[in-house]
Structures are given as C-alpha cells and as structure tokens.
C-alpha positions as CSV (number, residue, x, y, z in Angstrom):
1,M,-47.6,-80.8,50.6
2,K,-44.8,-78.7,49.0
3,S,-41.4,-80.0,48.6
4,A,-38.4,-78.4,50.3
5,K,-37.3,-77.0,46.9
6,T,-40.8,-75.5,46.3
7,V,-41.0,-74.0,49.8
8,G,-37.5,-72.5,49.3
9,H,-38.5,-71.2,45.9
10,D,-41.7,-69.6,47.3
11,H,-39.6,-68.0,50.1
12,C,-37.3,-66.5,47.5
13,L,-40.0,-64.9,45.4
14,G,-39.7,-61.6,47.2
15,Q,-35.9,-61.5,46.7
16,N,-34.1,-60.1,43.8
17,M,-35.0,-61.9,40.6
18,R,-31.4,-62.2,39.5
19,S,-30.2,-63.9,42.7
20,V,-33.1,-66.3,42.7
21,M,-32.5,-67.3,39.1
22,R,-28.7,-67.6,39.6
23,S,-29.3,-69.9,42.6
24,E,-31.5,-72.1,40.4
25,G,-28.7,-72.6,37.9
26,F,-29.6,-70.1,35.2
27,S,-26.8,-68.4,33.2
28,R,-26.2,-64.7,33.2
29,A,-27.6,-64.5,29.7
30,Q,-30.8,-66.3,30.7
31,V,-31.2,-64.0,33.7
32,G,-30.7,-61.0,31.5
33,A,-33.2,-62.2,29.0
34,A,-35.8,-62.8,31.7
35,V,-35.2,-59.4,33.2
36,A,-35.6,-57.8,29.7
37,V,-38.8,-59.7,29.0
38,A,-40.3,-58.7,32.4
39,A,-39.4,-55.1,31.8
40,S,-40.9,-55.0,28.4
41,L,-44.1,-56.7,29.6
42,L,-44.3,-54.1,32.4
43,V,-43.8,-51.1,30.0
44,G,-46.1,-52.7,27.4
45,G,-48.8,-53.2,30.0
46,M,-48.5,-49.6,31.2
47,W,-48.8,-48.4,27.5
48,L,-51.9,-50.4,26.9
49,T,-53.5,-49.2,30.1
50,S,-52.7,-45.6,29.1
51,E,-54.2,-46.2,25.6
52,Q,-57.4,-47.7,27.1
53,R,-57.7,-44.8,29.5
54,T,-57.5,-42.3,26.6
55,D,-60.1,-44.3,24.6
56,D,-62.5,-44.5,27.6
57,E,-62.1,-40.7,28.3
58,Q,-62.8,-39.9,24.7
59,A,-65.9,-42.1,24.7
60,A,-67.1,-40.6,27.9
61,R,-66.6,-37.1,26.6
62,G,-68.5,-37.9,23.4
63,T,-71.4,-39.3,25.2
64,A,-71.4,-36.4,27.7
65,E,-71.5,-34.0,24.8
66,R,-74.6,-35.8,23.3
67,L,-76.3,-35.8,26.7
68,L,-75.5,-32.1,27.2
69,S,-77.0,-31.2,23.9
70,A,-80.1,-33.3,24.5
71,A,-80.6,-32.0,28.1
72,S,-80.3,-28.4,26.8
73,E,-82.8,-29.1,24.1
74,W,-85.1,-30.7,26.7
75,K,-84.8,-27.6,28.9
76,R,-85.7,-25.3,26.0
77,A,-88.6,-27.4,24.8
78,T,-90.4,-28.2,28.1
79,T,-92.3,-26.2,30.6
80,I,-91.3,-28.7,33.3
81,K,-89.1,-27.1,35.9
82,G,-86.0,-28.9,37.0
83,C,-83.5,-31.0,35.2
84,P,-83.9,-34.1,33.1
85,T,-82.3,-37.4,34.1
86,V,-80.8,-39.7,31.5
87,S,-83.9,-41.9,31.9
88,Q,-86.1,-38.8,31.2
89,L,-84.2,-38.0,28.1
90,L,-84.7,-41.6,26.9
91,L,-88.5,-41.5,27.7
92,D,-88.9,-38.2,25.9
93,R,-86.9,-39.5,23.0
94,Q,-84.3,-36.8,23.3
95,I,-81.6,-39.4,22.9
96,D,-81.5,-42.7,21.0
97,K,-82.8,-45.7,23.0
98,H,-79.4,-47.3,22.4
99,A,-77.5,-44.4,23.8
100,A,-75.2,-45.0,26.7
101,A,-76.7,-44.1,30.0
102,D,-73.5,-45.2,31.9
103,D,-70.0,-44.0,31.3
104,P,-67.3,-46.5,30.1
105,W,-66.5,-47.3,33.8
106,G,-70.1,-48.3,34.6
107,S,-71.3,-45.2,36.5
108,R,-74.5,-43.4,35.4
109,Y,-74.0,-39.9,34.0
110,R,-75.3,-37.1,36.2
111,I,-77.2,-34.2,34.7
112,Q,-77.5,-31.0,36.9
113,C,-79.2,-27.8,36.0
114,T,-79.0,-24.2,37.2
115,P,-81.3,-21.4,36.0
116,E,-78.7,-20.7,33.2
117,A,-76.8,-23.9,32.5
118,V,-76.9,-27.6,32.2
119,Q,-74.0,-29.7,33.4
120,V,-73.2,-33.4,32.5
121,R,-70.7,-35.3,34.7
122,S,-69.0,-38.7,34.4
123,A,-67.5,-40.0,37.6
124,G,-64.4,-41.1,35.6
125,A,-62.2,-44.1,36.1
126,D,-62.3,-44.1,39.9
127,R,-66.1,-44.2,39.8
128,E,-66.4,-41.5,42.4
129,F,-68.0,-38.1,41.8
130,Q,-66.3,-34.8,42.7
131,T,-62.8,-36.1,42.2
132,S,-60.0,-34.9,39.8
133,D,-60.7,-37.5,37.1
134,D,-64.4,-36.5,36.6
135,I,-65.4,-35.5,33.1
136,T,-67.6,-32.4,33.3
137,L,-69.2,-30.5,30.5
138,S,-71.6,-27.6,30.8
139,Q,-73.3,-25.0,28.6
140,D,-75.9,-22.3,28.8
141,W,-79.1,-24.2,27.9
142,R,-80.9,-21.0,26.8
143,S,-78.8,-20.5,23.7
C-alpha cells in the first residue's frame, strides 16, 4: 500500500514540475537544474531519433537501389513474364544470399513491374505501403 506522501506525489505528477518540486522542498536552483536536464534529454532524444531515421532511410534507399538493379537485370535476362520477388532474385542469384530482403523497419521490399519499368518500394518507418514515408525507386528495365 502506498503512503500518503507517495499517493500525493503520484497525484502531482501531472502538475507543473516546478510546483511539485518546490512543494517537496527543492530550491529554485535545484528546480532550474532539473528543468534544464529534462529539456536537454528531450532535445537530445529528438536529435538521436532524427539521426536514426536518416540512417535507416539511407540504408533502405541503398538496398532498394540494389534490388532495382537486380530486378531490371532479371527482366532483361529471363523469358519469364511478370516480375521477380525478392525471393526469386535470391533463388536466381541475382542478389547476394546475405542481401536484405526486408527494409530497416522489418517490412519486405515490394517489386512491381510494368511493361516498361521496374519499381522497388519500402513501406518506410510506419510499415504501411502507399503512405508519404514510402521509399520508392523505379527505372526502365529495358535500358
């Protein structure tokens, strides 16, 4: 069972941090330092998230470029109609067996073909296709 002080403290968590800390007997300097630390952690966390997102996007784009090249080569070299899957490219040794079949967020790359072009798509960070964060590359497979 929580003490009255703990229950009161839990109740105060949603209140302004300064008023809570002042009521607990912290000095203005201690409150200011705590606010500064919390703000720097928040900003630092946002920066790290942004850096990770950029790294993941670059990795996804690099893999998509390799898949696009391999799929275009597959289309030129085969008499099979249709479009290869990532698994087909692996089986036909168009890509290295250690190549990533999934994007950095865990979704399988999709390869789509038209009579003229090959398209490779990553679902992006939200893991949903056909949204604004998708990474999509395409090229004319005949050239």
